N, C-alpha and C positions, 0 to 999 in steps of 0.2 A: 808294319808288314801286314798286308791284307790276308785274311783267312777265308776259308770256304763258307763261313757263316755270314758273309755280307749279304745285304738285301737291297732290292731296288723297289721303291714305293712310288707309284704315280700320284701326283697331286697338282694343285694349282698355285701359281705364283701369288704371294701376299702383297704385292705392290700395286701397280697401276691397274686401270680398269680393263686392259686388254685381255687378261685372263689366260696367260700363257700356260701351257701344260709343262709340268716339271717331272723329272724322275729324281727322287732323293735317294742317294746311295748311302746306305747305313751300315756301320759296324760298331758294335758295343755301344749302342744308343748314341752314336755320333755321326752326323752328316759329314762325310769326307769329300763328297763331290755332288754337283748338280748338273744334270744334262736335260735334254728335251727331245722327245721322239720326233723324227722327221715326218711321220705320218700325221702329226697334229694338224687339225683343221685350222686352229687359231694361229699358231706361230711357226709351223713347218720346221721345227727344230731350232729356230732362232731364239736367242735370249739377249736381253740387255745386260749391262754390268750389274744392275741390282738383282735381277732374276738369277743370274749365274753365280754371283759371288757374294750377294748381300744377306746371306742367311746366318752369319756368325753372331748376330745380336742375340741369338738363342742362348749362347754360352757366355755372354758377357758377365763379368764378375759383378757388375752393378745391377744385374737383374734381381728382382725380388721374388723369392719362391716360397716364402713363409708369410702367413697373415701378420699384419702389423697394426697396432693401435698406438696412437700418439700418447706420449707419456703425460703431457699436460693438456687437458681439455681446454679448448679455446672458446671465447665468447664473441658474439657478433661485434664487429668494429675493432676487435683486437687480434683477429686471425692473421697469422704470419706463415710464410713459406718455411718448410723444414726439409731441406735436401739432405741434411746430415742424418745418417742412420741412427746416431746416438740419441736423436730426439724421439725415436720410436721404440716400442717394446714388441718383441716377437710373441706371438700367442697361438693358440690352437684355432682350428676352424670353428669348433663349437663356440668358443668364447667370442671370436670375431663376428660370427653370424648372429649370435644372440645379442651382442652389443649393438650391431647394426639394426637388427629388427626392432629392438626396444626403442632406440632413438628415433627411427623413422615413424614408428607407430605413435610415439609420444607427440611428435610434431604434427602428424596427421590428425590425431584426436583433438589437439588444441587449436590447430590452424585450418583444418579441412583440406579439401582438394587443392585449393589455390596456393597452399604452402609447399606443395610437392612438385618437383621437376626432375627430369632425367635426360641425359644425353646418351642416346644409343650410339652405335659405332659402325662406320663403313669398312673397318678392317675386320670386324667380326662376321660370323656366318649368318645366313638367313635365319637359321634356327635360334641363334643367340638373340638376334634383334627381335624376332617375333615374340620370343618368350619375355624379354624385358619390357617391351611396350605392352604386352598383355598384362604383366604384373602391375604396372602402373595404372592401366585403365581399369582392371578388374578390382584390385585391392585398394587403390588410393583414389579411384574414380576421377582421374585427371587426364587431360589431353595435353599437358605441358611436356611434350615428348618430341624431341627433334634430334638431328645428327648433322654431320658436316655438309649434307646436301644443301642446307640453307645458306652455306657460305661458299658454295661452288655453282651448282646448276639450278638453283631455285627459280631463277628468272626464265631459264630454258623450259623448265617444267610448266610454269604458269603460261608462258606463251604458246607452247605446243598444245596444252590442254584447251586453251581458249580457241585456237584456230583449227585443231584437228580432233581433239578429244582423247589424245594419247600423248604421254610425255616421254616415251622411250625412243632411243635411237631407232630410226626406221629401217635401216639396212644392215647387212653383215659387213664387218671390216674387210673380210677376205674378198668381197666383191670389187674392191678397188682395182683389182687386176683387169677388170672389164670396163672401167670408167674412162671416159674420154676427157672430161674436164673436171677438175676439183677446184672448189673455192675453199681455202683454208684460212680461217680468220680467228684471231684471238687465241691462237694455238702455236706453241713452240713444239711441234709434233715430234721432232727428232729427239727431244729431251724428255718430253712428258709421256709420249706414246711411241717409243722408238720402233717397235715391231711393225706398227701400222705405217710409220714413216718409211720403213724399208720397202713395204709393199707398194706404197705410192710411188716411190722413186723407181722401183722396178717397172711400174706401169709406164712411166715416162720413157725409160730406156728401151723397153720391149716393143711398145706399140705407139709411141709418140703421144701419150696422154699429155694434156696441158694442165699446169698448176697455176692458179691465181692466188697469191698470198696477200691478205689484207691485214696489216699489222704495223704498229709503230716501231717495231724492232726489225733489224735485218736478221731474222732467225735463219737457221741453216737451210730450211726449205726454200728460201729465196734463191739459193744457188741452183736449184732445180726448176725454178718457176719460169713461166713465160711472161708473167706480169707480177710486179710488186707494187701494191698500193700502200705507200707509207703514210698512213693516216695519222692525224693528230688524235691522241687518246680521247675517247668519248664521242667521236664523230661518226660512229658506225651507221646510225640511222641515215645520216646525210649521204654517205657513200653508197649504201645499198638501195636507198630510195632514188638516188641519182641513176643507178643502174636500171632500176624499175622504170624510171622516166624514159630512158632511152629505148627500152624494150617495148614500151607502150607506143611511143611516138613513131618508131620504125616498124611497128606491127610485127614484132618478132615473137609475140606471145602465142601460146597454143590455144587457139580459139575453141576447138572441140573439147579439150579438157576443161576449160573454164566454163563452158556452157553446161557440160554434163556433170561436173563434180564440184563446182564452187558456188559461192554466193557473195554478194556485196561488191561485185567487181566495179560497177559504175561509180559508186561512192569512193572506192579506193582510188580509182583513176583520177578523180577530181582532186584528191589530196596529194597526188603525185605531180600535179601541174607545176608547182613551185620548185620542185627538186631538179631543176635543169643542171646539166653538168657544170655550168659556170657557178651556180649557187652551191652545189656540192663541193666544188673546189675551194670556194671562199671559206667554207667552214672546216673542211678536212685537210686542206693543203695538198690533196691529190690532184694531179693534173687532169683537166677535163677530158683530154684525149685518151688518157689511160682508163678513166671511168667508162668511156664509150667503148673502147676495145674490150674491156672486161665484160661489159653487158652483152656485146655481140658474141664473144667467145662462149659464154655460159649459155645464152639462149639458143645458139645454133648447134650446140653439141647434140650428139645422138643420145649419150648418157652422161649426165652431169650430176655431181653430188656436192653437198656443202658439209664441211666438217668444222666444228668449232669447240672451243673450250672456254675458259673463264674470262678471257679478254672480252667476250660478248656479254656474259651473264653478270659479272661482278660490277654492277653499275646502278646508279639511282634510276636509270632508265633501261635496265637490263631486259625487262619484258618487251619493251619497244624494240630493242636491238634484235631480240629473237624473232619478233613478228616481222621485222624487215627482211630477215632471211627466209622465213616461211612465205612471205609474199612473193619472193623471187621464184621459189619452187612451184607455187600455185600458178604463177603467171606462165611458166614454161612447161608445166607438166612433168618436171623432173622429180617425180615422186611416185611411189607405187609400182616401181619397176626395178628389176635387177640392175645394180651398178649405179643407182641414183640416190636420192633421198636427202633427209635432214638428219644429221648425225652428230649430236652432242657427245663428244668423247668424255667418258667418266674418269675422274681423276684417281679415285681409290678403288681397290680391288673389288669391293662389294658395295659401292654406293648405290648402284642400281638395285641390288638385292635388298639392302637395308630399307630403301624407299618402298620397294614392292612389299616388304614385310611389315610395313605400317609404322616405321620409326619417324613419324611426322605428326605435327600438331593438328592438322586439318583433315587427315585421312586415316581410316583404318587400313589394315592390309589390303592390297589390291586397289588402292586409291579410291576407296569407298568413303564418302563424306560423312564426317562425324555428326553433321546436322541433319542428315537424311533419316527420317524416322524408320522407314522400312529396313534400311541398312543396319541401324542400331539394334533393332529388334532381332535381326538375324544373328548378330554377334552376341546379344544377351542370351539367346537360346543356346548357341553353341558353347558359350562359356558358363552356362548354368547360373545366370544372374537374374534376379527378380526383374520383372517388367518395370522400366523406368530407372533402373539402377545405374546404367552407364551415363556418363556425362555427354550431353548433346551440344556443348559449347566449344567452339574452336579453342585450342590451346595456344600457348605462347611459343614463338619461334626461338631458335637458338639465341640470337642476340637479345631478343625481348626478355628471355628468361633472366639473364644477368641484369638487364636494365630494371627489372621489377623486383630485385632482391630487397628485402626489408621486413620489418615485423608484421606489416599488413599485406605482404606479398610473398615472394618465394623465400622460404626459410631453410629448405634442405635441397641438396643437389647430389644426384647419383651420376657419376661419370664413368662410363664403360669405354675405355680405349681411346677416348678423344683427348685433345689437348687444347682447350679453349684459350688458355693463357699464352698460346702461340698463334692460334688461328683467328681469334676475335680481332676486329678493328679497334683502333684507339685503345691500345692495351693498358695505358696508364689508368684510364677510366674503368676498364674491365677488372683490373686488379683491385680497385676500390670496392667494386661490387662483390668480388670474391671474398674480400676480407669481412664483409658484413653478413655472410651466411652463418646460420646457426649450426648446421651439420653437413659435412661433406664426405661422400663415399667415393673412393677411387678403386676401380677394378682394371688392372693393367699389368704390364710386365715390368715397367720401370717407374720410379718416382720422377715424373717429368714436372714441368713448370706448373701444371694444374694439380697433379697428385700431391705435390708438396704442400698444398693447402688442406689436405684431407685429414679427417679424424680417424679414419680406418682405411687400411689398404688391403684389398683382396687380390691375391696374386693369381693371375690368369695364365693360361698356356699360350704358346705360339701356334701358328697355323700347322706346324709339323707335328703337334702333340694332340690333335683332336680331329674328330670326324665332323662332317657337315657339308654344306653347299655354299658356293659363291655364284653370283649372277654377274657376268661380265658386261662390258659396255654395250655389246650388241645382243643383250638379252639371253645369253647362253648360260644355262644353269649347269654347273659342273661339280663333281664330287671333290671335296677336300678330304684327304685320308690321313688317319693317324699313323705316323711313320716311326714314332719313338715314344718311350715312356716319359710322361711329364717329369720335368726336373723338380727336385725338392718336393714341397707340398703343394705346388701349383695345381689348379684344377681348370677344367674346361668352363668357359663362360656359362653355357647352358646348365651345367651341373650346379654352379654357384647360385645362379638365379632360381633354379628349381628348389634348392634347399632353403634359400632365404625366403622365397614366396610361401613355402609351406609353413614356416615359422610365423610370418606376418599374418597369414590367413587365420591361423589358430588364435593369435593374440587379439585380432580385431573382430573375431566372431564370424568371419565369412565361412561359408560352408563348402568352399571349393578346395580345401587343403589337399584332398586326394587328386585334384586336377593338375597338380604340379609335379607329379611323380612320373618321370619318363625313364625308360631303360636305355634308350638310344636316340640320337637326334633324328633318325628316320621317322620316329613316332611324332616328333614335333612337326617335321616337314609334312607328314600326312595330314595332320590337323590343319596346318596352314593351307594346304591344297583344297581342303573342304570348304574354305572360306574365300579363297582367291581363285576365281574362274580361270585365269591365265596359267595357273600352276596345277590345275586339277589333274591333268593327264601325266604329270611327271612323277616318277617313282625312283628310288635309289637304284633299283635293278635296271631301269630303262637308261639311266645315265652312267652305268658302270664303266663303260668304255668311251663313249662320246656323249657330250652334253646335248641338251635340247634347247632350242630357242623359243621363248615364250612369244605369243600365247600357245599353250598346249591344252586345249579344252577337254580332251579325253585321252584314254590310254591307247587308243588306236591312231591318234594324231601324230604326224611326223615332226611337228615343230614348224616354226614360221621364220624362214630366213629373212624375208623382207615384208614390211607391213603395207597396208592400204592398196593392195592390188585392185580391188573392186570398189571399195568405199572407205570412208573415214568413220571412226567410232561416233562422231557427233553428227554423221550424215554427210553433209557437204562441208568441204574445207572453206573456211571463212577468211576472206581478205579483210585486213584491218587498216583503215586510214591512219596515217601517222603525221605527226609534226616533229620537228627537231627541237630537242631540249638539251641545253648544254649541261656539262658536268656540274655537280653541286658546288664545287670549290674551284673557281677559276684562278689563274695567276694574277698577281698584282705587283706593285712596286716592292713590297716587303718580301713576298714569296714569289719570285719571278719564274720558277721552274715547275714543271709537272713531274710527279713521281709515278712510275709504273712498277708493279711487282710481279713475281712469278717463281717458277721452279727451275731446278737444275737437274741434269741427268743423274748425277751421283746421289742426290738426296730426295727425300720424300716428305712433303707436307711439314708437319710440326717437328720432325726430326727425332721422334721418340725411338724409332727403329734404326734409321740409317746413321744417326749420330752416335749410336752405340754399336756401330759396325766398323770394320776397317775401311768402309767407304768414306768415313770421316777423314781418314788420312789422305784420300785422294782430293778432297775439297774441304779443308778444315776451317775456313773462315768466309764470312760474307764480304761483299764489295758493293760499290755503287758504280754503275756504268755511266760514263759521261762522254758525250760526243767531242771529238777533237776541237771543234770550233768553240764550244763552251769552255773546255779546259784551257784553251789558249787565252780566252777573255778573262777567265778567273785565275789564271796563272797557277793552275793545278797540274802536277805531273803524275804520270802513271805510277801507281802503288803508293802515292802519298796519302797520309792519314787526313781524313776530313770529317767534319761534323755536318750531318744533314738534319735539318730542323723543319718541322711543320707546326701548325697551331696546336698540336696535341702532345708533341714530345720530340726527342732527338735521339740519334744514334751516332756512334763513332765507328768508322770502318775505313777501308782503303778505297781509293779511286781506281777504276779501271778505265783508262782512256781508250775508246773504241768507236768505230763507225757502226757498230751493231745497233746502237740507238740513234735517234734522229735529234737534230739540234733542239734545245729547249726541253728535252725529256730525259730524265734519269731513270735507271732501273736498279732495283734491289731485290735479290732473292729472299724469300721469307722463312728459310729453314733455321736461321742462326739466332739462338736465344740471346747471345751476347751483343748482337746488333740486329734486333728484331724489327723487321720492316713494319710490322703492325703497331709499333710504337708511334708511327707516323700517320697511318692510314685513317681515312675518314669513316665514321660510323653512320653517316647519313644513309638511308635505305631506300630501295625501290618500294614505292607504296603498295604495290600488289604482291610482289614476291618476298618482301621483307629481307632482301639480300643487301649487304653493305657495299659501298663503293670503294672496293679495294684497289681498283686499277687506275685511279686518277685523283691526286690531291696536289695542292700547291706546296712547294718546299723552297728553302734557301740552303745555301751551303757555304762553309768556310773551311780554310785549312786549319789543321790542329798540330801543335808541337807536342809529340808524345812525351817528351821529357817534363812537360808541365803537368802531366796527368798523375793522379795518385798511384795508378798501376801502369807502368810503362809498357807492359806486355798485354794490354787490354785486348788487342786484336787477336791474341793467341789463346785467350781464355776459352775453355771448352764447355762453358756452362757449369751448372752445379749439380749434375746428376749424382 
């Protein structure tokens, strides 16, 4: 029975990058309901199933709320996963932090900066990420700092930086209401960003907007689309360059925009000569006439926008994929105006903010390069470091960190909220690297597949138990509010980091120990704003009710709904000539099918949160999508158990026979540890962005008799949390 002491606390959803506004209804330190205000600019009262119902992970009995130290210390090469709580001893924060500080300092003093690495977290706040990257740069003098952006939009970031000088989403998601034509590519928008999908569909229904879907799967948005370009995985450059060819040949481009605001147009045009619609069709499988229709529809629109996610970026040529989209926007001038733009939708709630905060190996906060001497000196001055103290060498990216584990490489790894043992490609190889680490720290809510390797577990709080800020996919910085008392002995990430950094600073003789004492995350945010020009004008008071979109250069600035109205950060937008490069691993006689991977509406990334929620009851197991024509040829029935094998591993799961995929292409969601898609995926990387090719690898398949397996209920196993 509800009593009069119930409270309603406004905050931000902890799942995808849309950044929906939530109202948490609290009684007796318990969230009994989640609603959303209709006046919200971001989501107008709408919430998906995760936002409205997916918060019960906070109270899951598997959650860890007391610091843990592994009972039996492990040696490199002998490290094993320990999901069983009996393998861990509960301890005090004092002992856990002292143990952690001592081990980290010991490895740093014997192995130097190159032995240290940290994974920051796109689920954590800006303040958490800023402080953790600061700790590793200031105290351990390393740039081996990264987070999941390397595994999602790294290629988007590199491509946008090269062509425009800015890596952020250019426009506001709410502007879709005024867009005439959308290109949606590599994005299952209704499942990954459902609130934005609702707004897109409304634009179709209310004013006849046209949607062009470019995707190997018949995702739900195809039902609302004017055109579906069912491309072969990895053929993006051919499709979009084919469209560019049509726009150039039919002179549908925006001549004034090109002359006034771009460069390298003539060289680009020459590179597009070969991308005739016929050539693009031969590579992609998309009918030439459909490519021509799409080109005309996009070029002739009054306001057209491109939205994409990981189907574009997770490729060995993900940077080229991104550049092919940028080329289209520069050709037509569909950028720098309301309702247009280049819009990479961010997958996690604060992946934009974590990147802004400096959780990357090549950039300080605000995308300021670690190799730029003027930049480095600015950070040395702010962080009270001696001249020459900060490392001027680019660090290792996420996948490179694990690949460089060894006695002469990475020896310790600090993991805040990430789950690399679900998110890394070629997981069998990743597990071998993890086993060879000398010391592992996990800071999280649950012992997931990665934390199970740790020597010490530091229990963090959920989004509902701390203050801070998230920056959503369209650059809107919003307040996260503490709505309840932390459960057990769990602590906010920024408090854990500050306490640990103070201890480390004292042990290694750095003089900045007092620089780690903060009374509130607003103090951390203020410090970050002094170093990051685009955040300088944001204060907690200014975003108390409504967030502000970066850049906000001063406290009188109203924020920036869309970018590039008058110019690009690099000056002129640069066209990039392109060639088509195939995927790293084509099909052959032994592995005749292509595998594609992605997300489901009910789950989120590595599953640490949603698989510890009742949402797991809605979708408890993985599957492999197979087109009916392939199923008939293979004599595979719907829901039949199958084994899918690549050159790197295999998984057993059920078949889902569906026309959602195209012939010759399978699809597996990546959330399920017991049938982890990333056991199969290829760890070949884009040479510029260092992002792996998750979206295309060759596989084979065969039927499995469950009665022959050691565990007949293998498909119902829930992991070992």
